[in-house]
C-alpha positions as CSV (number, residue, x, y, z in Angstrom):
1,X,-136.8,-45.2,59.4
2,X,-135.4,-45.9,62.9
3,X,-131.8,-46.6,62.6
4,X,-130.4,-50.1,63.5
5,X,-128.6,-50.2,66.9
6,X,-125.9,-52.5,67.8
7,X,-125.9,-54.0,71.2
8,X,-122.5,-55.4,72.4
9,X,-122.2,-58.1,75.8
10,X,-119.3,-59.9,76.7
11,X,-119.8,-62.9,78.2
12,X,-117.2,-64.1,80.7
13,X,-118.2,-66.0,84.2
14,X,-121.9,-64.5,83.8
15,X,-123.8,-67.4,84.5
16,X,-125.4,-65.6,87.8
17,X,-126.6,-62.7,85.6
18,X,-126.4,-62.8,82.0
19,X,-130.2,-64.3,81.6
20,X,-131.5,-61.1,83.4
21,X,-129.3,-58.8,81.3
22,X,-130.0,-60.6,77.9
23,X,-134.1,-60.2,79.1
24,X,-133.6,-56.6,79.1
25,X,-132.4,-56.2,76.0
26,X,-135.4,-58.3,74.5
27,X,-137.7,-56.1,76.4
28,X,-136.3,-53.0,74.8
29,X,-139.1,-50.5,73.3
30,X,-136.9,-49.7,70.6
31,X,-137.3,-53.1,68.2
32,X,-134.7,-52.2,65.6
33,X,-131.8,-53.8,67.4
34,X,-128.9,-56.2,66.7
35,X,-127.3,-57.9,69.8
36,X,-123.3,-58.8,69.2
37,X,-122.7,-61.5,72.3
38,X,-118.9,-62.1,72.8
39,X,-117.5,-65.2,74.2
40,X,-114.3,-65.0,75.6
41,X,-113.8,-68.4,76.4
42,X,-116.0,-68.2,79.4
43,X,-115.3,-71.0,81.8
44,X,-118.9,-71.3,82.9
45,X,-122.3,-72.0,81.6
46,X,-123.0,-68.0,80.5
47,X,-122.3,-69.1,76.8
48,X,-124.7,-72.1,76.8
49,X,-127.5,-70.0,79.0
50,X,-126.9,-67.4,75.8
51,X,-127.2,-69.7,73.2
52,X,-130.3,-71.2,74.9
53,X,-132.0,-67.9,74.9
54,X,-131.3,-67.1,71.4
55,X,-132.7,-70.5,70.2
56,X,-136.1,-70.1,72.5
57,X,-136.5,-66.7,72.1
58,X,-135.9,-66.9,68.1
59,X,-133.9,-64.2,67.8
60,X,-132.5,-63.8,64.3
61,X,-130.6,-60.6,64.7
62,X,-128.6,-62.1,67.7
63,X,-125.6,-63.3,67.1
64,X,-123.1,-65.3,69.6
65,X,-119.6,-64.9,68.8
66,X,-116.9,-67.7,70.4
67,X,-113.1,-66.2,70.4
68,X,-110.8,-69.2,69.9
69,X,-108.7,-68.2,73.2
70,X,-109.4,-66.0,75.8
71,X,-108.5,-62.3,74.8
72,X,-109.7,-59.8,77.6
73,X,-112.2,-57.2,77.4
74,X,-110.9,-54.7,75.1
75,X,-110.4,-57.6,72.4
76,X,-114.5,-58.5,73.0
77,X,-115.1,-54.8,73.1
78,X,-113.2,-54.4,69.7
79,X,-115.1,-57.5,68.3
80,X,-118.6,-56.0,69.0
81,X,-117.2,-52.8,67.0
82,X,-115.9,-54.6,63.8
83,X,-119.2,-56.7,63.7
84,X,-121.6,-53.7,64.4
85,X,-123.8,-53.1,61.6
86,X,-125.9,-50.5,63.5
87,X,-125.9,-46.3,63.1
88,X,-124.4,-46.7,67.1
89,X,-123.2,-49.1,69.2
90,X,-124.8,-49.4,72.9
91,X,-121.7,-51.6,75.4
92,X,-123.7,-53.2,78.1
93,X,-121.9,-55.3,81.0
94,X,-123.1,-58.6,81.3
95,X,-124.4,-58.2,84.9
96,X,-126.2,-55.5,84.2
97,X,-129.9,-54.2,83.0
98,X,-131.2,-51.4,80.6
99,X,-134.5,-50.2,81.3
100,X,-137.4,-50.7,79.1
101,X,-136.9,-47.5,77.0
102,X,-133.2,-47.1,77.5
103,X,-132.3,-47.5,73.8
104,X,-135.7,-45.6,72.3
105,X,-134.5,-42.5,74.5
106,X,-131.1,-42.7,73.5
107,X,-131.4,-43.1,70.2
108,X,-134.4,-40.2,70.2
109,X,-132.0,-37.9,71.8
110,X,-128.6,-39.1,69.2
111,X,-131.0,-38.0,66.3
112,X,-132.6,-34.7,67.7
113,X,-129.0,-33.5,68.5
114,X,-126.6,-35.2,66.2
115,X,-124.5,-36.3,68.7
116,X,-121.5,-38.8,68.6
117,X,-122.6,-39.8,72.2
118,X,-125.3,-39.8,74.0
119,X,-125.8,-41.0,77.6
120,X,-128.2,-41.2,80.6
121,X,-128.3,-41.4,84.2
122,X,-127.4,-44.9,86.0
123,X,-129.2,-46.1,88.9
124,X,-126.8,-48.4,91.3
125,X,-128.4,-51.9,92.9
126,X,-126.4,-53.5,95.8
127,X,-126.9,-57.1,95.8
128,X,-128.1,-58.3,98.0
129,X,-129.7,-56.0,99.9
130,X,-131.5,-54.0,96.6
131,X,-130.8,-51.0,98.2
132,X,-130.5,-48.2,95.3
133,X,-127.6,-46.1,94.9
134,X,-127.1,-42.9,92.9
135,X,-123.7,-43.4,91.2
136,X,-121.7,-41.8,88.4
137,X,-124.1,-38.8,88.4
138,X,-124.1,-36.6,85.2
139,X,-122.6,-33.5,86.9
140,X,-122.2,-31.2,83.1
141,X,-123.4,-27.7,83.3
142,X,-125.4,-28.1,79.7
143,X,-127.3,-31.1,78.4
144,X,-125.9,-30.6,75.3
145,X,-122.0,-29.7,74.7
146,X,-120.8,-28.7,71.3
147,X,-117.3,-27.8,71.6
148,X,-114.7,-30.1,72.1
149,X,-112.9,-27.9,74.6
150,X,-116.1,-27.8,76.9
151,X,-116.5,-31.5,76.5
152,X,-112.7,-32.2,77.3
153,X,-113.4,-29.9,80.4
154,X,-116.2,-31.5,81.7
155,X,-114.7,-34.6,81.2
156,X,-111.7,-33.9,83.6
157,X,-114.0,-31.8,85.3
158,X,-115.8,-35.1,86.5
159,X,-118.9,-33.9,84.9
160,X,-120.2,-37.1,83.2
161,X,-119.0,-40.9,84.3
162,X,-116.1,-42.8,81.9
163,X,-117.9,-45.9,81.5
164,X,-117.8,-47.0,78.1
165,X,-121.2,-48.8,79.2
166,X,-124.5,-46.8,78.9
167,X,-123.2,-44.8,75.8
168,X,-124.8,-44.9,73.0
169,X,-121.9,-44.1,70.7
170,X,-121.6,-43.6,66.3
171,X,-120.1,-46.5,65.1
172,X,-118.4,-44.3,62.1
173,X,-117.5,-41.9,64.9
174,X,-115.0,-44.7,66.5
175,X,-114.1,-46.0,63.2
176,X,-113.2,-43.0,61.4
177,X,-111.1,-41.7,64.5
178,X,-109.9,-45.4,64.9
179,X,-111.6,-45.2,68.4
180,X,-110.2,-49.1,69.4
181,X,-109.4,-50.3,72.8
182,X,-106.3,-51.0,73.8
183,X,-105.8,-54.8,73.6
184,X,-104.3,-56.2,76.8
185,X,-105.9,-53.8,79.2
186,X,-108.3,-54.9,81.8
187,X,-109.8,-52.1,82.7
188,X,-109.6,-49.0,80.5
189,X,-112.9,-46.9,80.0
190,X,-111.0,-43.8,81.2
191,X,-109.1,-44.3,78.8
192,X,-111.0,-44.9,76.0
193,X,-113.7,-42.3,77.6
194,X,-110.9,-39.5,77.1
195,X,-109.1,-40.4,73.8
196,X,-112.7,-40.5,72.6
197,X,-113.2,-37.0,74.6
198,X,-110.2,-35.7,72.3
199,X,-112.4,-36.0,69.1
200,X,-116.0,-35.3,70.2
201,X,-117.7,-32.4,68.9
202,X,-121.2,-33.0,70.3
203,X,-122.3,-35.2,73.3
204,X,-125.6,-35.1,75.0
205,X,-127.0,-36.0,77.9
206,X,-130.4,-37.5,79.4
207,X,-131.3,-36.4,82.6
208,X,-133.0,-39.8,83.4
209,X,-132.2,-43.7,84.3
210,X,-131.0,-45.7,81.7
211,X,-128.6,-48.0,83.0
212,X,-129.2,-50.6,86.1
213,X,-125.5,-51.3,87.6
214,X,-125.5,-53.8,90.1
215,X,-122.8,-54.0,93.0
216,X,-121.8,-57.1,94.2
217,X,-118.6,-59.2,95.2
218,X,-118.0,-60.3,92.1
219,X,-117.6,-56.9,90.6
220,X,-114.1,-55.9,89.2
221,X,-114.3,-53.0,91.5
222,X,-114.0,-55.1,94.5
223,X,-111.9,-57.6,93.1
224,X,-108.8,-55.5,91.6
225,X,-105.2,-57.0,92.1
226,X,-101.8,-56.3,90.7
227,X,-102.9,-56.5,86.9
228,X,-105.3,-53.6,87.3
229,X,-102.4,-51.4,88.9
230,X,-99.7,-52.0,86.2
231,X,-103.0,-51.1,83.8
232,X,-103.6,-47.8,86.0
233,X,-99.4,-47.4,85.1
234,X,-99.8,-48.1,81.2
235,X,-103.1,-46.0,80.6
236,X,-101.1,-42.8,82.7
237,X,-98.3,-43.1,80.5
238,X,-100.7,-43.1,77.4
239,X,-102.5,-40.2,78.4
240,X,-98.7,-38.6,79.2
241,X,-97.8,-39.1,75.8
242,X,-100.9,-37.2,74.5
243,X,-100.1,-34.1,76.8
244,X,-96.3,-34.1,75.2
245,X,-98.3,-34.6,71.4
246,X,-100.8,-32.3,71.9
247,X,-99.9,-28.7,70.5
248,X,-102.9,-26.6,71.4
249,X,-101.8,-25.2,75.2
250,X,-105.4,-25.2,76.1
251,X,-106.0,-28.8,75.5
252,X,-102.4,-29.5,76.6
253,X,-103.6,-27.8,80.0
254,X,-106.6,-29.9,80.7
255,X,-104.8,-33.7,79.5
256,X,-102.2,-32.3,82.6
257,X,-105.3,-32.1,84.5
258,X,-106.8,-35.1,83.6
259,X,-103.2,-37.0,84.1
260,X,-102.9,-35.8,87.7
261,X,-106.3,-36.5,88.2
262,X,-106.1,-40.1,87.5
263,X,-102.8,-40.7,89.7
264,X,-104.7,-39.5,92.5
265,X,-107.2,-41.4,92.4
266,X,-105.7,-44.5,91.1
267,X,-103.1,-44.6,94.0
268,X,-106.1,-44.2,96.3
269,X,-107.9,-47.2,94.5
270,X,-104.9,-48.9,94.7
271,X,-104.6,-48.8,98.6
272,X,-108.0,-49.2,99.4
273,X,-108.1,-52.5,96.8
274,X,-104.8,-54.2,98.3
275,X,-103.2,-52.4,101.2
276,X,-100.1,-53.6,99.9
277,X,-96.8,-51.1,100.6
278,X,-95.1,-52.8,97.9
279,X,-97.7,-52.8,94.6
280,X,-98.6,-49.1,96.3
281,X,-95.3,-48.0,95.8
282,X,-94.7,-49.6,92.6
283,X,-97.3,-47.4,91.2
284,X,-96.3,-44.3,92.5
285,X,-92.7,-44.7,91.3
286,X,-93.8,-44.8,88.3
287,X,-96.0,-42.4,88.3
288,X,-93.1,-39.8,89.6
289,X,-91.6,-40.5,86.4
290,X,-95.0,-38.5,84.2
291,X,-95.0,-34.9,83.9
292,X,-96.1,-32.6,86.9
293,X,-96.9,-28.9,87.6
294,X,-94.4,-27.0,86.9
295,X,-93.6,-24.0,89.0
296,X,-95.0,-21.6,87.1
297,X,-98.1,-23.6,86.9
298,X,-98.1,-23.4,90.5
299,X,-97.8,-19.7,90.9
300,X,-100.8,-19.6,88.3
301,X,-104.2,-18.7,89.2
302,X,-105.1,-21.0,86.3
303,X,-105.0,-24.5,87.9
304,X,-107.0,-25.1,90.9
305,X,-106.0,-25.6,94.6
306,X,-107.4,-28.8,94.7
307,X,-105.4,-29.9,92.0
308,X,-101.9,-28.4,93.2
309,X,-102.2,-30.5,96.1
310,X,-102.8,-33.5,94.3
311,X,-100.0,-32.9,92.2
312,X,-97.9,-32.5,95.7
313,X,-98.7,-34.8,97.1
314,X,-97.9,-37.3,94.7
315,X,-94.5,-35.8,93.8
316,X,-92.7,-36.3,96.7
317,X,-89.6,-38.8,96.8
318,X,-91.0,-42.3,97.5
319,X,-90.3,-42.7,101.2
320,X,-92.0,-39.6,102.2
321,X,-94.6,-39.8,99.7
322,X,-95.8,-43.0,101.1
323,X,-95.8,-42.2,105.0
324,X,-97.8,-38.8,103.6
325,X,-100.3,-40.8,102.2
326,X,-100.5,-43.3,104.8
327,X,-100.8,-40.2,107.4
328,X,-103.7,-38.8,104.7
329,X,-105.2,-42.1,104.3
330,X,-105.5,-43.7,107.9
331,X,-107.0,-39.9,109.5
């Protein structure tokens, strides 16, 4: 018998896109699906649109859950995990869409490989031009990764996307390892995927488009503010704590590489979003307190020259670090 799949969708300020998202889920070729829609006290008509869609299409396996107070995406996704009756859960953002055979293809791959997570490729679509662009490509060296250290290595080296959506995830894997999203964090896909990576034993890729990711001015990627920068500091601190607690030297090395890469990427995104010297320096100062490469690491061939440069660029004294960053950024 085909396993039940839980599709979880957050509902918040998405009235422009939500109906297309819902239709793409309803029209899936795979039919054994329950849909959990979590209304995070949206101030617009999104929830009403969802309710109307469910009633008009008589979708008995669809459920709209209304939270009592606005709690953020972490709580919304955790509600999906807690409410899920399916063997697997698939997160979909409310402004995106699925291909008609997305769930069918990913379930087939999961059943064949027994992977805890299966994922496909992403099609980026710019609004309003409708230009199609490749985003979040899969660079992993193999279609199936079966060793935790190999999975961590691919994750650290950018072998696959850290987004929480577009992944078919074993519900038992999440619950048994207590892999819930951290309450209070708004943009934490990189953290949650990293935390899953610490536990994963098998990951499988489908080299086929499974997700339509719409790029528009309402997207978080275009609207990052201080709260997102502060979230990044918290995430970096959590990754840092995993490094300190890790006993396996090979895993500890990979965690340090992930931390250095995270600091570098988020400082660049911080500046691109606001170009605010005070906010950038706030993040840089916080990152200075976290783990860095040692002198022995710099002399070792175990770390790439790229990583050594990233570490060096963001460990300089604050004033010098800012000037050097601006010089590199503005060139």
